[in-house]
C-alpha positions, -999 to 999 in steps of 0.1 A, spaced: -688 544 756 -658 532 736 -634 558 736 -598 563 727 -585 550 761 -609 520 759 -596 512 726 -559 516 736 -568 493 764 -581 466 741 -549 471 720 -528 464 752 -551 433 760 -542 420 724 -504 427 722 -498 411 756 -521 381 747 -540 382 779 -564 359 763 -539 334 763 -545 329 800 -578 345 807 -614 346 794 -631 376 787 -669 371 784 -665 333 782 -639 336 753 -604 326 759 -582 304 778 -593 290 810 -561 290 829 -568 323 849 -597 341 860 -625 355 839 -620 392 835 -654 401 823 -664 410 858 -630 418 872 -640 455 876 -669 443 897 -648 417 917 -624 444 927 -646 469 942 -657 488 909 -622 503 910 -600 507 882 -572 517 905 -575 482 922 -571 466 887 -540 487 881 -525 480 913 -531 443 909 -514 443 874 -486 465 885 -477 444 917 -471 412 899 -437 398 908 -408 402 881 -402 366 885 -434 353 892 -444 333 921 -419 307 927 -432 269 921 -462 281 901 -471 299 871 -484 333 876 -494 364 860 -460 379 846 -450 413 852 -458 433 819 -440 465 828 -470 486 815 -468 524 815 -492 543 835 -511 552 803 -513 515 793 -523 504 829 -552 530 828 -561 520 795 -564 483 802 -583 491 833 -608 513 814 -611 484 788 -619 460 815 -644 484 831 -661 490 798 -662 451 794 -680 448 828 -707 471 817 -718 450 787 -752 433 790 -741 396 792 -774 382 805 -757 374 839 -726 358 825 -702 348 841 -727 327 863 -706 334 896 -686 363 910 -654 341 906 -660 340 869 
């Protein structure tokens, strides 16, 4: 169900250009992992998604480009996690072809 929280998550996704590095259901950049199945990869846990996003180092990982710290509010973290949960529940005819995306 698309609710206000899922819609806000989509806005957070767009405003932070997540698709500039990640794919979602095969669309986007291929630098970082596919996120259409991240909810399943993270044990069907929005808490795990939120914790991962919130734990990114402020300066990134030395010597390598990594996901930056976006300093999202708790509301934004929950919304983007709910958006990714929603995306994981779309019938994609078994896309992506493997759990790594």
